[in-house]
C-alpha positions as semicolon CSV with decimal commas, in nm:
position;residue;x (nm);y (nm);z (nm)
1;X;-0,685;0,765;-1,147
2;X;-0,576;0,442;-1,344
3;X;-0,858;0,224;-1,472
4;X;-1,099;0,437;-1,252
5;X;-0,908;0,336;-0,941
6;X;-0,767;0,584;-0,698
7;X;-0,386;0,616;-0,683
8;X;-0,156;0,785;-0,421
9;X;0,214;0,815;-0,386
10;X;0,378;0,827;-0,025
11;X;0,678;1,025;-0,044
12;X;0,905;0,970;0,283
13;X;1,124;1,284;0,334
14;X;1,396;1,389;0,553
15;X;1,623;1,678;0,499
16;X;1,533;1,666;0,113
17;X;1,521;2,049;0,053
18;X;1,737;2,018;-0,252
19;X;1,509;1,742;-0,418
20;X;1,151;1,735;-0,274
21;X;0,987;1,998;-0,498
22;X;1,121;1,813;-0,809
23;X;0,976;1,495;-0,682
24;X;0,620;1,620;-0,606
25;X;0,619;1,864;-0,926
26;X;0,703;1,590;-1,168
27;X;0,444;1,356;-1,042
28;X;0,231;1,214;-1,323
29;X;-0,123;1,331;-1,367
30;X;-0,295;0,995;-1,281
31;X;-0,181;1,045;-0,925
32;X;-0,475;1,147;-0,718
33;X;-0,294;1,219;-0,393
34;X;0,069;1,279;-0,306
35;X;0,127;1,213;0,055
36;X;0,449;1,375;0,184
37;X;0,553;1,247;0,529
38;X;0,809;1,501;0,660
39;X;0,996;1,316;0,910
40;X;1,107;1,590;1,139
41;X;1,350;1,741;0,890
42;X;1,596;1,965;1,037
43;X;1,612;2,180;0,706
44;X;1,338;2,356;0,494
45;X;1,181;2,027;0,356
46;X;0,846;2,108;0,544
47;X;0,827;2,481;0,464
48;X;0,919;2,418;0,108
49;X;0,619;2,161;0,062
50;X;0,369;2,375;0,272
51;X;0,437;2,686;0,049
52;X;0,404;2,474;-0,268
53;X;0,063;2,351;-0,157
54;X;-0,064;2,697;-0,101
55;X;0,038;2,776;-0,458
56;X;-0,159;2,493;-0,615
57;X;-0,544;2,470;-0,712
58;X;-0,743;2,217;-0,490
59;X;-0,849;1,920;-0,679
60;X;-1,231;1,961;-0,571
61;X;-1,238;1,592;-0,550
62;X;-1,304;1,458;-0,204
63;X;-1,200;1,112;-0,114
64;X;-1,398;0,865;0,081
65;X;-1,309;0,885;0,452
66;X;-1,387;0,545;0,658
67;X;-1,698;0,636;0,866
68;X;-1,802;0,418;1,161
69;X;-2,030;0,126;1,039
70;X;-2,383;0,130;1,130
71;X;-2,430;-0,136;1,391
72;X;-2,628;-0,442;1,300
73;X;-2,634;-0,793;1,425
74;X;-2,413;-0,903;1,124
75;X;-2,122;-0,643;1,148
76;X;-1,969;-0,676;1,469
77;X;-1,647;-0,756;1,320
78;X;-1,642;-0,446;1,085
79;X;-1,716;-0,234;1,398
80;X;-1,422;-0,389;1,598
81;X;-1,178;-0,312;1,282
82;X;-1,306;0,034;1,266
83;X;-1,244;0,093;1,633
84;X;-0,901;-0,068;1,621
85;X;-0,802;0,160;1,311
86;X;-0,883;0,448;1,538
87;X;-0,700;0,335;1,850
88;X;-0,392;0,232;1,637
89;X;-0,270;0,594;1,584
90;X;-0,107;0,587;1,917
91;X;0,129;0,323;1,793
92;X;0,265;0,579;1,492
93;X;0,526;0,848;1,556
94;X;0,319;1,156;1,661
95;X;0,224;1,365;1,360
96;X;-0,013;1,631;1,238
97;X;-0,157;1,703;0,891
98;X;-0,034;2,053;0,793
99;X;-0,287;2,109;0,525
100;X;-0,566;2,363;0,574
101;X;-0,784;2,175;0,315
102;X;-0,675;1,812;0,342
103;X;-1,015;1,699;0,190
104;X;-0,948;1,858;-0,152
105;X;-0,562;1,921;-0,157
106;X;-0,387;1,701;-0,388
107;X;-0,073;1,717;-0,189
108;X;-0,098;1,610;0,176
109;X;0,176;1,715;0,404
110;X;0,215;1,503;0,721
111;X;0,472;1,641;0,989
112;X;0,615;1,400;1,214
113;X;0,664;1,572;1,560
114;X;0,992;1,360;1,603
115;X;1,221;1,166;1,388
116;X;1,098;0,815;1,340
117;X;1,310;0,676;1,031
118;X;1,214;0,588;0,676
119;X;0,992;0,294;0,763
120;X;0,783;0,492;1,017
121;X;0,736;0,756;0,758
122;X;0,620;0,517;0,493
123;X;0,384;0,348;0,760
124;X;0,230;0,677;0,850
125;X;0,172;0,760;0,482
126;X;0,028;0,404;0,446
127;X;-0,215;0,476;0,717
128;X;-0,348;0,803;0,567
129;X;-0,418;0,615;0,236
130;X;-0,577;0,326;0,417
131;X;-0,798;0,559;0,614
132;X;-0,908;0,717;0,269
133;X;-0,952;0,395;0,094
134;X;-0,685;0,456;-0,162
135;X;-0,692;0,161;-0,391
136;X;-0,322;0,163;-0,494
137;X;-0,040;0,319;-0,299
138;X;0,305;0,359;-0,421
139;X;0,610;0,471;-0,256
140;X;0,874;0,714;-0,405
141;X;1,157;0,855;-0,213
142;X;1,193;1,223;-0,166
143;X;1,563;1,225;-0,284
144;X;1,463;1,223;-0,661
145;X;1,621;0,875;-0,716
146;X;1,308;0,719;-0,868
147;X;1,200;0,812;-1,213
148;X;0,851;0,927;-1,227
149;X;0,785;0,805;-1,596
150;X;0,818;0,457;-1,436
151;X;0,540;0,488;-1,187
152;X;0,275;0,356;-1,445
153;X;0,449;0,029;-1,471
154;X;0,478;-0,004;-1,112
155;X;0,105;0,075;-1,039
156;X;-0,039;-0,129;-1,335
157;X;0,013;-0,477;-1,197
158;X;-0,183;-0,371;-0,864
159;X;-0,459;-0,202;-1,092
160;X;-0,521;-0,423;-1,370
161;X;-0,389;-0,772;-1,245
162;X;-0,486;-0,760;-0,888
163;X;-0,141;-0,816;-0,760
164;X;-0,098;-0,730;-0,386
165;X;0,257;-0,599;-0,394
166;X;0,473;-0,463;-0,671
167;X;0,858;-0,392;-0,639
168;X;1,081;-0,224;-0,875
169;X;1,390;-0,436;-0,959
170;X;1,704;-0,242;-1,054
171;X;1,912;-0,552;-1,057
172;X;1,796;-0,684;-1,352
173;X;1,861;-0,369;-1,553
174;X;2,167;-0,430;-1,784
175;X;2,328;-0,112;-1,639
176;X;2,297;-0,197;-1,269
177;X;2,674;-0,319;-1,217
178;X;2,782;-0,012;-1,399
179;X;2,576;0,256;-1,240
180;X;2,523;0,124;-0,882
181;X;2,781;0,181;-0,636
182;X;2,975;-0,131;-0,574
183;X;2,917;-0,149;-0,206
184;X;2,551;-0,086;-0,270
185;X;2,542;-0,367;-0,529
186;X;2,711;-0,617;-0,319
187;X;2,511;-0,504;-0,002
188;X;2,204;-0,519;-0,176
189;X;2,279;-0,867;-0,317
190;X;2,357;-1,012;0,037
191;X;2,039;-0,883;0,187
192;X;1,841;-0,994;-0,085
193;X;1,970;-1,374;-0,041
194;X;1,889;-1,336;0,336
195;X;1,549;-1,185;0,256
196;X;1,461;-1,463;0,012
197;X;1,502;-1,710;0,299
198;X;1,341;-1,506;0,572
199;X;1,041;-1,373;0,363
200;X;0,963;-1,688;0,158
201;X;0,950;-1,480;-0,155
202;X;1,235;-1,687;-0,308
203;X;1,218;-1,514;-0,641
204;X;1,239;-1,170;-0,529
205;X;1,598;-1,029;-0,623
206;X;1,601;-0,659;-0,546
207;X;1,446;-0,650;-0,196
208;X;1,625;-0,314;-0,094
209;X;1,420;-0,125;-0,383
210;X;1,182;0,122;-0,234
211;X;1,003;0,174;-0,564
212;X;0,697;0,000;-0,489
213;X;0,315;-0,003;-0,518
214;X;0,080;-0,190;-0,267
215;X;-0,305;-0,262;-0,289
216;X;-0,555;-0,153;-0,044
217;X;-0,631;-0,521;0,028
218;X;-0,264;-0,586;0,122
219;X;-0,264;-0,283;0,373
220;X;-0,582;-0,431;0,535
221;X;-0,404;-0,760;0,589
222;X;-0,103;-0,661;0,780
223;X;-0,038;-0,427;1,076
224;X;0,094;-0,121;0,922
225;X;0,222;0,037;1,255
226;X;0,420;-0,272;1,324
227;X;0,658;-0,222;1,026
228;X;1,008;-0,190;1,106
229;X;1,076;0,177;1,144
230;X;1,421;0,216;0,989
231;X;1,600;0,085;0,675
232;X;1,493;-0,274;0,722
233;X;1,133;-0,181;0,644
234;X;1,127;-0,327;0,292
235;X;1,257;-0,661;0,424
236;X;1,016;-0,663;0,724
237;X;0,718;-0,567;0,500
238;X;0,786;-0,866;0,267
239;X;0,777;-1,110;0,568
240;X;0,444;-0,961;0,679
241;X;0,300;-0,968;0,325
242;X;0,419;-1,321;0,290
243;X;0,260;-1,450;0,629
244;X;-0,061;-1,284;0,484
245;X;-0,056;-1,491;0,176
246;X;-0,008;-1,177;-0,054
247;X;0,091;-1,203;-0,437
248;X;0,392;-1,014;-0,537
249;X;0,545;-0,927;-0,867
250;X;0,872;-0,751;-0,980
251;X;0,910;-0,486;-1,241
252;X;1,231;-0,389;-1,408
253;X;1,336;-0,026;-1,352
254;X;1,647;0,155;-1,416
255;X;1,903;0,241;-1,129
256;X;1,918;0,611;-1,068
257;X;2,216;0,772;-0,901
258;X;2,405;1,095;-0,891
259;X;2,104;1,327;-0,932
260;X;2,164;1,524;-0,619
261;X;2,063;1,264;-0,371
262;X;2,255;1,239;-0,041
263;X;2,246;0,885;0,097
264;X;2,183;0,867;0,474
265;X;2,227;0,492;0,497
266;X;2,550;0,351;0,594
267;X;2,587;-0,009;0,437
268;X;2,813;-0,153;0,689
269;X;2,610;-0,055;0,990
270;X;2,267;-0,150;0,832
271;X;2,382;-0,500;0,704
272;X;2,405;-0,661;1,055
273;X;2,104;-0,483;1,192
274;X;1,889;-0,605;0,899
275;X;2,032;-0,957;0,908
276;X;1,932;-0,977;1,274
277;X;1,591;-0,875;1,203
278;X;1,554;-1,135;0,928
279;X;1,682;-1,399;1,147
280;X;1,395;-1,327;1,387
281;X;1,152;-1,284;1,107
282;X;1,228;-1,626;0,946
283;X;1,125;-1,791;1,262
284;X;0,815;-1,569;1,305
285;X;0,719;-1,666;0,950
286;X;0,750;-2,023;1,027
287;X;0,552;-2,023;1,346
288;X;0,261;-1,799;1,251
289;X;0,224;-1,929;0,873
290;X;0,305;-2,288;0,895
291;X;0,201;-2,378;1,226
292;X;-0,067;-2,139;1,369
293;X;-0,244;-2,053;1,045
294;X;-0,182;-2,341;0,812
295;X;0,021;-2,635;0,923
296;X;0,293;-2,758;0,683
297;X;0,537;-3,035;0,717
298;X;0,827;-2,789;0,627
299;X;0,774;-2,645;0,985
300;X;0,886;-2,973;1,140
301;X;1,160;-3,021;0,875
302;X;1,326;-2,692;0,942
303;X;1,315;-2,712;1,308
304;X;1,439;-3,104;1,295
305;X;1,728;-2,969;1,073
306;X;1,825;-2,695;1,326
307;X;1,790;-2,939;1,611
308;X;2,030;-3,206;1,442
309;X;2,262;-2,932;1,344
310;X;2,302;-2,794;1,698
311;X;2,367;-3,160;1,814
312;X;2,622;-3,192;1,550
313;X;2,837;-2,901;1,682
314;X;2,989;-3,063;1,989
315;X;3,084;-3,376;1,763
316;X;3,248;-3,133;1,520
317;X;3,437;-2,957;1,799
318;X;3,554;-3,272;1,948
319;X;3,672;-3,427;1,611
320;X;3,844;-3,089;1,529
321;X;4,030;-3,089;1,873
322;X;4,139;-3,446;1,832
323;X;4,260;-3,390;1,468
324;X;4,443;-3,042;1,521
325;X;4,575;-3,078;1,885
326;X;4,604;-3,419;2,032
327;X;4,666;-3,589;1,709
328;X;4,487;-3,914;1,833
329;X;4,261;-4,117;1,621
330;X;3,902;-4,025;1,611
331;X;3,689;-4,316;1,745
332;X;3,469;-4,486;1,478
333;X;3,154;-4,417;1,684
334;X;3,210;-4,043;1,712
335;X;3,303;-4,024;1,350
336;X;2,982;-4,232;1,248
337;X;2,765;-4,017;1,485
338;X;2,897;-3,690;1,343
339;X;2,855;-3,809;0,979
340;X;2,491;-3,928;1,048
341;X;2,391;-3,617;1,223
342;X;2,527;-3,395;0,973
343;X;2,382;-3,572;0,673
344;X;2,038;-3,599;0,833
345;X;2,048;-3,226;0,924
346;X;2,160;-3,107;0,572
347;X;1,888;-3,352;0,410
348;X;1,618;-3,205;0,624
349;X;1,726;-2,858;0,553
350;X;1,709;-2,911;0,173
351;X;1,390;-3,081;0,183
352;X;1,245;-2,790;0,400
353;X;1,376;-2,526;0,167
354;X;1,247;-2,715;-0,134
355;X;0,893;-2,726;0,026
356;X;0,921;-2,366;0,105
357;X;0,983;-2,263;-0,243
358;X;0,726;-2,483;-0,381
359;X;0,450;-2,357;-0,151
360;X;0,544;-2,003;-0,220
361;X;0,544;-2,027;-0,573
362;X;0,184;-1,936;-0,604
363;X;0,258;-1,598;-0,438
364;X;0,518;-1,476;-0,706
365;X;0,336;-1,354;-1,034
């Protein structure tokens, strides 16, 4: 526990037999539960964790399990939420808890029955923690790339300051450019820029960092089972948290590489896929947050900018064809229409982005 609040760490693992025991054995003492989600590994990951659990002494401390509320005339909403929490298990990757005594074991092993991806594994771990009312839930990868000594600084803002979501930031560490592989650094920077725009968290810089902590309240505010199942999970989660008006904070951490990890992510394949996800998520955020839940003029300005921009394209093509191929003079009316539409679109976009930044300033701590 930290400050009398329960802490759990979700450890997604896929073929991490060389690293997984080091990760769970070096976990700080204040961690109440370590939830290892074995994403249908084809190596010995699940067996190693299972044997390790058998060698450990049970904590003897049982966690609160969410029971069905007793019906009164005032708590119909709570009953509906409880029923929904039970039914939504069907939306997760099929899995089973391998522990013989899950109520008292410190390490919980959840085995996926089919491979779902890192996002699906984290979502399943989040679900277990949500059902057991864990108040602060961190994520540490099973490949050993996250320093357990930094876990306290990741969890403290959630525990002590009431922050909803905390991300470790490797890019602000002075060794980032020297330690991180250049393709990773550049790819991370590109995705971070796109994620700023899509998520509305304009000050977040290391969006791909998986070293995070989230509050119980934040988990209750989003649909965990709907989180993107692959490597775009951190980006998709940021959009969902912003729509739910969750606060966020970044904590500086050091980049860790060459500790025996074997990356399964291919940057050149991941960037286009996540970029498309962010494109869709941007409009989802605008419609849900700034039209349905709480109307804001930036919704109109963004769409006005896109509309004018689309109308500008035919004029731009026409002018380009005239100047490059026919060599004729562009009519003043065509040029005037192009300039007017382009400037109006650009100004509307700038004003919308400025309003977007100002409105979301309150969420960044």
